[in-house]
Structure formats: C-alpha cells, structure tokens
C-alpha positions in Angstrom: 122.8 -131.2 41.6 119.9 -133.2 43.3 117.5 -136.1 42.3 115.0 -134.7 39.5 111.0 -135.2 39.5 111.2 -138.7 37.1 114.0 -140.2 39.4 112.3 -139.2 42.3 108.9 -140.2 40.8 110.6 -143.7 39.9 112.5 -143.9 43.1 109.1 -143.6 45.1 107.1 -145.6 43.5 109.7 -148.6 43.4 110.0 -148.1 46.8 106.2 -148.4 47.6 106.6 -152.4 47.4 108.9 -152.0 50.6 105.7 -150.2 52.1 103.8 -152.9 51.3 106.1 -155.5 52.6 106.4 -153.6 56.3 102.9 -153.6 56.5 102.4 -157.4 55.7 105.6 -158.4 57.3 104.6 -157.0 60.9 100.8 -156.6 61.0 100.4 -160.4 61.9 101.6 -159.2 65.5 97.9 -157.5 66.4 96.1 -160.5 64.9 98.1 -163.5 66.1 96.6 -163.5 69.8 93.4 -163.7 68.3 94.6 -166.5 65.8 95.6 -168.6 68.6 92.4 -168.3 70.6 90.0 -168.9 67.6 91.9 -171.9 66.4 93.5 -173.1 69.5 97.0 -172.9 68.5 99.8 -174.4 70.4 103.4 -172.8 70.6 104.3 -174.6 67.6 100.8 -173.8 65.7 101.7 -169.8 66.7 104.9 -170.1 65.1 104.0 -171.9 62.1 101.0 -169.2 61.6 103.9 -166.6 61.5 106.5 -168.5 59.8 103.9 -169.8 56.8 104.4 -165.9 55.3 108.3 -166.2 55.6 108.6 -169.6 53.8 106.6 -167.7 50.7 109.1 -165.5 50.9 111.9 -167.0 50.5 110.3 -168.7 47.2 109.3 -165.4 46.1 113.1 -164.1 46.7 114.4 -166.7 44.9 112.1 -166.8 42.2 112.2 -163.0 41.7 115.4 -162.6 40.2 114.9 -164.9 37.1 111.5 -163.1 37.0 113.2 -159.7 36.9 115.9 -160.6 34.4 113.2 -162.1 31.9 110.4 -159.5 32.3 112.4 -156.5 33.5 111.7 -155.0 37.2 108.7 -152.8 36.4 106.7 -155.6 34.9 107.8 -158.1 37.5 107.0 -155.6 40.4 103.3 -155.5 38.7 103.0 -159.1 39.7 104.0 -158.8 43.2 101.3 -156.0 43.6 98.7 -158.3 42.1 100.3 -160.9 44.8 99.6 -158.0 47.9 96.1 -157.5 46.9 95.3 -161.3 46.6 96.6 -161.8 49.9 95.3 -159.0 51.7 91.7 -160.0 50.6 92.2 -163.5 50.8 93.6 -163.5 54.8 90.5 -160.9 55.7 87.9 -163.4 54.1 89.8 -166.4 55.5 86.9 -168.9 56.5 89.3 -171.7 58.4 93.2 -171.8 59.8 94.3 -173.5 56.4 92.5 -170.8 54.2 94.3 -167.9 56.4 97.5 -169.9 56.0 96.9 -170.2 52.2 96.5 -166.6 51.8 99.8 -165.1 54.1 101.6 -167.8 52.1 100.4 -165.8 48.6 101.7 -162.7 50.4 105.1 -164.1 51.8 105.7 -164.4 48.1 104.8 -160.8 47.2 106.8 -159.8 50.2 110.1 -161.8 48.9 109.7 -161.1 45.1 109.4 -157.0 46.0 112.3 -157.1 48.4 114.7 -158.5 45.4 112.9 -156.5 42.9 112.4 -153.2 44.5 115.9 -152.2 45.6 117.5 -153.7 42.1 115.1 -151.3 40.1 116.2 -148.5 42.0 119.8 -148.9 42.3 119.7 -149.6 37.9 118.1 -146.3 37.7 120.4 -143.9 40.2 123.1 -142.1 39.5 126.3 -143.6 41.8 126.4 -140.6 44.1 122.6 -141.0 45.0 122.3 -144.6 44.9 122.7 -145.5 48.9 120.1 -142.5 49.8 117.8 -143.4 46.5 117.9 -147.4 47.3 117.5 -146.6 51.2 114.1 -145.1 50.2 113.2 -148.4 50.1 114.4 -149.3 53.4 112.3 -145.8 54.6 109.4 -147.4 53.0 109.7 -150.8 54.8 109.8 -149.3 58.6 107.1 -146.7 57.2 105.0 -149.5 55.9 106.0 -151.1 60.3 104.6 -148.0 61.7 101.8 -147.6 59.4 100.6 -151.6 60.6 101.2 -150.7 64.2 99.2 -147.9 64.1 96.5 -149.5 62.3 96.5 -152.4 64.4 95.8 -149.8 67.0 93.2 -147.6 65.8 91.0 -151.0 64.8 91.5 -152.0 68.2 89.8 -149.2 69.5 87.1 -149.6 67.2 86.2 -152.2 69.3 85.1 -154.4 66.4 85.2 -157.7 68.2 85.5 -161.3 66.6 85.7 -159.6 63.2 88.7 -157.3 64.2 91.4 -159.4 62.9 89.9 -159.9 59.8 90.1 -156.0 59.6 93.8 -155.7 60.5 94.9 -158.0 57.9 92.5 -157.0 55.0 93.4 -153.4 55.3 96.4 -154.1 53.0 94.7 -154.0 50.0 94.0 -150.3 49.8 97.7 -149.5 49.3 98.2 -152.6 47.1 95.9 -151.6 44.9 97.7 -147.7 44.7 100.9 -149.7 44.2 99.8 -151.6 41.2 98.2 -148.4 39.8 101.2 -146.4 39.9 103.7 -149.3 38.4 102.2 -147.8 35.3 103.7 -144.6 35.3 107.2 -145.3 35.2 110.2 -146.5 33.0 112.1 -149.8 32.5 115.7 -150.2 34.2 117.9 -148.5 31.6 120.2 -151.8 32.6 117.6 -154.3 31.3 117.1 -152.5 28.5 120.6 -152.6 27.7 121.1 -156.1 28.2 118.2 -156.6 25.7 119.7 -154.5 23.3 117.2 -151.5 23.5 119.9 -148.9 23.5 117.9 -146.1 22.1 115.4 -146.7 25.1 118.4 -147.4 27.9 119.5 -143.7 27.0 116.5 -141.9 26.9 115.8 -143.6 30.5 119.4 -142.6 31.4 118.5 -138.6 30.5 115.5 -138.8 32.2 117.1 -139.7 35.3 119.1 -136.8 35.2 122.4 -139.1 34.9 125.6 -136.5 34.2 127.0 -138.2 31.3 124.3 -140.5 30.0 126.4 -141.5 26.5 129.6 -142.5 29.1 127.3 -144.6 31.7 125.5 -146.3 28.6 128.8 -147.4 27.1 130.4 -148.5 30.8 126.9 -150.4 30.8 127.4 -152.0 27.4 130.9 -152.8 28.5 130.4 -154.6 31.5 127.6 -156.4 29.5 130.3 -157.7 26.7 132.9 -158.2 29.2 130.7 -160.7 31.3 128.8 -161.9 28.0 125.7 -161.3 29.8 122.9 -163.9 30.1 119.9 -163.9 31.3 120.4 -167.3 31.8 123.9 -167.3 33.8 124.0 -168.4 37.2 125.0 -166.7 40.3 126.3 -169.9 41.6 129.8 -169.8 40.4 133.2 -169.7 42.0 134.2 -166.3 40.4 131.2 -165.1 42.5 132.1 -166.2 45.7 132.9 -163.3 47.2 129.7 -161.3 46.5 127.9 -164.4 47.2 129.3 -164.7 51.0 128.6 -160.9 51.5 125.2 -161.2 50.3 124.4 -164.7 52.4 126.3 -163.5 55.7 124.4 -160.0 55.6 121.2 -161.4 55.1 121.5 -164.0 57.5 123.1 -161.4 60.3 120.0 -159.2 59.8 118.1 -162.2 61.5 120.0 -163.1 63.8 120.1 -159.9 65.4 116.4 -160.7 66.0 114.9 -157.9 65.0 111.7 -159.4 63.4 111.2 -162.1 65.9 110.6 -158.7 67.8 108.8 -157.1 65.6 106.3 -159.9 65.0 106.0 -160.7 69.1 106.3 -157.4 70.1 102.7 -157.4 71.6 103.0 -160.8 73.3 106.8 -159.6 74.1 105.0 -156.7 76.6 102.3 -159.1 77.5 104.9 -161.3 79.2 106.5 -158.4 80.9 103.0 -157.3 82.4 101.8 -154.8 79.9 98.1 -154.7 78.9 97.2 -155.7 75.1 96.4 -151.3 74.1 99.3 -150.4 76.1 101.1 -152.9 74.0 100.0 -151.7 70.9 100.9 -148.2 72.0 104.6 -149.3 73.0 104.7 -150.9 69.3 103.8 -147.7 67.6 106.7 -145.5 69.6 109.2 -148.5 68.6 107.9 -148.3 65.2 108.4 -144.4 65.0 111.7 -144.9 66.6 112.5 -147.6 63.3 111.4 -144.7 60.9 113.3 -142.1 62.8 116.6 -143.6 62.8 116.4 -145.2 59.3 116.1 -141.6 58.0 119.4 -141.1 60.4 121.0 -143.8 58.6 120.0 -142.8 55.0 121.3 -139.6 55.5 124.9 -141.1 56.9 125.0 -144.1 54.4 127.1 -142.4 51.7 129.1 -140.2 54.1 130.1 -142.4 56.5 129.7 -145.7 54.6 128.1 -149.3 54.8 130.8 -150.9 57.2 131.1 -147.9 59.5 127.2 -148.1 60.0 127.1 -152.0 60.1 129.8 -151.9 63.0 128.0 -149.0 65.1 125.1 -150.9 65.0 126.2 -154.5 65.7 127.9 -152.9 68.9 124.8 -150.8 69.9 122.0 -153.8 69.4 124.3 -156.6 71.3 124.2 -154.0 74.4 120.9 -153.6 74.0 119.8 -157.3 73.8 121.9 -158.1 76.6 119.7 -156.0 78.9 116.6 -157.2 77.6 118.0 -160.7 78.1 118.9 -159.4 81.8 114.9 -158.1 82.5 113.4 -161.5 81.6 116.0 -163.9 83.4 115.9 -162.0 86.5 112.2 -161.1 86.3 113.2 -157.2 87.3 112.6 -153.9 86.2 110.3 -154.5 83.4 109.6 -150.5 82.7 113.3 -150.9 81.2 112.2 -152.8 78.6 110.5 -150.5 76.6 113.8 -147.9 76.5 116.2 -151.0 76.0 113.8 -152.2 72.8 113.3 -148.3 71.6 117.3 -147.9 71.6 117.8 -151.4 69.9 115.6 -150.6 67.3 117.3 -147.0 66.9 120.8 -149.0 66.6 119.3 -151.5 64.2 117.7 -149.0 62.1 120.5 -146.9 61.2 123.1 -149.8 60.7 121.5 -153.1 59.3 118.0 -151.6 58.6 119.5 -148.6 56.4 122.5 -150.7 54.8 121.2 -154.4 53.7 119.4 -153.9 50.7 122.0 -151.1 49.3 124.5 -153.6 50.0 123.3 -156.7 48.4 122.0 -154.7 45.5 125.9 -153.1 45.0 128.1 -156.2 45.2 127.1 -158.1 42.2 127.6 -157.7 38.5 124.4 -156.9 36.4 124.4 -160.2 34.4 123.2 -161.8 37.9 122.4 -158.9 40.1 118.7 -159.8 40.5 119.8 -163.5 41.1 122.3 -162.6 43.7 119.8 -160.2 45.5 117.3 -162.8 45.4 120.2 -165.4 46.7 121.0 -162.9 49.8 117.3 -162.1 50.4 116.6 -165.8 50.6 119.3 -166.3 53.0 117.4 -163.4 55.1 114.0 -165.1 55.1 115.1 -168.9 55.7 116.8 -167.4 58.7 113.7 -165.1 59.4 111.5 -168.3 58.7 113.6 -170.2 61.2 113.7 -168.1 63.9 110.0 -166.6 63.8 108.9 -170.2 64.0 111.3 -171.2 67.1 110.9 -168.1 68.9 107.7 -169.3 70.5 108.7 -172.4 71.4 112.3 -171.4 72.8 110.4 -169.0 74.9 108.1 -171.1 76.5 110.6 -173.8 77.1 113.8 -172.4 78.2 112.4 -168.8 79.4 111.9 -165.6 78.0 115.3 -164.3 78.3 116.8 -167.1 76.4 116.2 -165.9 72.4 117.6 -162.8 74.0 120.9 -164.4 74.9 121.1 -165.8 71.7 120.6 -162.7 69.6 123.2 -160.9 71.7 125.5 -163.6 70.9 124.9 -163.4 67.2 125.6 -159.3 67.0 129.0 -159.9 68.6 129.9 -162.5 65.8 128.5 -160.2 63.4 130.6 -157.1 64.5 133.8 -159.5 64.0 132.7 -161.0 60.7 131.9 -157.2 59.4 135.2 -155.9 60.4 137.4 -158.5 59.3 135.6 -159.7 56.1 133.9 -156.5 54.1 134.6 -153.9 51.9 133.3 -150.6 51.5 131.4 -150.2 48.5 130.2 -146.2 49.0 130.6 -143.7 46.4 131.8 -146.5 43.9 129.5 -146.9 40.0 128.7 -150.7 40.1 130.8 -151.4 37.3 133.7 -150.7 39.5 132.3 -152.5 42.2 132.3 -155.6 39.8 135.8 -155.3 38.8 136.7 -154.9 42.4 134.6 -157.9 43.8 134.3 -160.7 41.2 137.2 -163.0 41.7 138.2 -164.1 38.2 140.3 -167.2 39.3 
C-alpha cells in the first residue's frame, strides 16, 4: 500500500520549507564576492556575513520546538514562511551592510525554525512503514533548493545585471516563499499534536485521511504514550532520562557540519577560484555538484528504510573521509587541480546518501512525543552552532594556514564520526515512534 494523496500533499507542503531552507542557505555563495568588494570586507567580515544567517538559524531552531508544541507544526510553519518573505525582500533591497546582515539574520530564523518544524510535522503524520522516506522528502527539498540556488545564481550571472546582480540573486527567494505560505492553508494539523491537546476526534480524522492502516490502534498507542510520559508542552527535554536521545541528536547534528559540507557549499565559488577556475566556470561546477547532491539524496531516501540509518552513516563517513583527504592533498601540494571537481562531486554523493538523507529523519525519531519538537530543536541547534563556527572560521583558517588546512580537519572529523556511529548509534528503521520511545528513554 502506497501513501495516499492527502498524505503526499501534506508531506510535500511541509517539505517545501526544506526547499527554501536549501535555497537561502547557499544562495550567498553567488553573492559573497560582490558583497566583499562592495563593502571592502576582510576575511573575518566575509565569514561574519555568511555566519550571521546561521546565528539566526540557531535561535530559530531553539525556539521552534516551543512554538511547535504551543501552536502546532502547521501554524508555526506559517510563521517561518513570513520570515522567509521578509528576508528575501530585505536582503534584495538592503541599503548598507548592517541592513543586509539584519535581513540575513531574519532569514536564518526561518531556516532554523523550518529545519525543526518540517521534519517533525511529516514524522507525526507518516505511518511507520513510510516515515523514513517521507521525512526524507524534506532533505530532498533541501538539496533541490541548493540546486535551484546554484542554477539561479548562474542564470542571473548570465543576464549581466551589473551592480544589482547580487540583489536579484538573494531577492528572488520571495517567490517560492509566498507559494509556501499559500499552500500551508490547505494541510491538516498533526494528529499527535491534536491528541496532546485532547482534540481526539480531529486526531482520528487526520489519521484516517493520511491512510493509517489501523487509525484506532495508532490513536490508542499515541494516547497511551502521552499518558505514560505525562505529556506537557512545558516539559523540559534536558532531563537525565533523555540523555541517550540527546547524545544521539547532538552528535549527529555536530558531525553533519564537522564533515565540512556547508562550508564547502557556502564557499564553493571561492574554492574553485582558488584552484584556478573562472567565476562562470565555478558557477557551472556548482550546478554539477548541486545535481549530484540531488541524485544521491534520492538514492539515500530509497535505501534508508532498507539498509537502515546506521549503515548509511557508516558508508558515508568512510567515503567522505577519503574524498576530503584528496581535496586536502590538492591544495597542500598545489597539484592536479582538475581532480578537484571529481573529488567534490564524489564527496557530495557520499554525503547526500548518508548524512544528508539520515539526519532529519534520525533526530525526529529518537525523542518521545512530549519533547520531540524540543529535542529536534536541540539537535538542530547543535548542527547550526557548529555550522556557524565553521562558516565563520573557514575563510580565516584558509587564509592563515592554507587552503588545505580546513579539509585536513574535516577528513579527521569524519573518521571520528565513523567510530562514534559504529560503537554507539542504534538502528531505528521500521519501528514506531512509540516503540523507539520505550527503547531509547532511560527511566533510571
């Protein structure tokens, strides 16, 4: 039995926040060189311009859990859509560097919030059999948004718009953001949130709409889990009994960035230019990497419920470590720059089918219902805090210690990731959220 129309519509709408997430996250790669020249930014200023959006993302991720618990995922996602719209218009019309930073920060709030709310909303709608693939649709849209951003940057570059080019690159995101907001008025609330608010008939109706094979049984399981944990919107996730889910969420979030993926995506044009590629050529290579990201995310999504989350993470860590070592060798020895494209394409392939496909699914699975949104917020905050630090320091480290230094660091971190996943991560495929709760929450 395949997902029905109602489930697919709600999933794709919730996942559309991922497209805006991906677009807003990397669109800066095309504009950053123009901003550096326009405002005379140092390496530190360049890093801060990229990282300020990520500061907003951390705050958005931390606050989204509470908003999701109080308002419900659907209503909270509407607020994120408004933030995306304000950011796109503001960045495109920014009158000086501080104004650009302010509106990029606002966009970061939307990115952080949607990175929590979107996967949780989908996970709480999806039957266990389909949960991995459907939540994976959020990551699919993230990487599709990255490809759209790289393609948009390239197309706008070919229009030769002169001094206003960067404004169009960052401002065009207002169009999909407006579409996202409109579509959010045509999807239901999460049945688990409805049950937590004692809206039992509403929860049952949504479970039926989503094609749940046994809606009465699933509702009973949800209510039982709520009763067992004395669910409350005010319950703190920072309790000793949640130590294992917290460890899993925080480490997978951190390792996702310690692999260097977003630093590479943010500074992709600069990396290629450092290896001798032209600006237009760098844009073209970025599209190839974005397309690879998309293709291998699809591969990862098709395998996530078959091979499992842990197996994919191990395969990806081994592959990305090898590729990063190769990139470090190119920049350290200043030899064979032609191999850079192939190494980065292969790196993105390994990352997309593993970390890229798994992270949002995994964080959304390991917490019980009463703190799932808050737990997702903690895991995402770990991801974005690490992302902020790395994005801010990448140009500084590359300038002071050479272009190879960051890649050596990323390669070592992916080896550490392999060992941590191998010895400490549980497999979660094919289990209901309530069964995982009983397995992962330590009562003493």
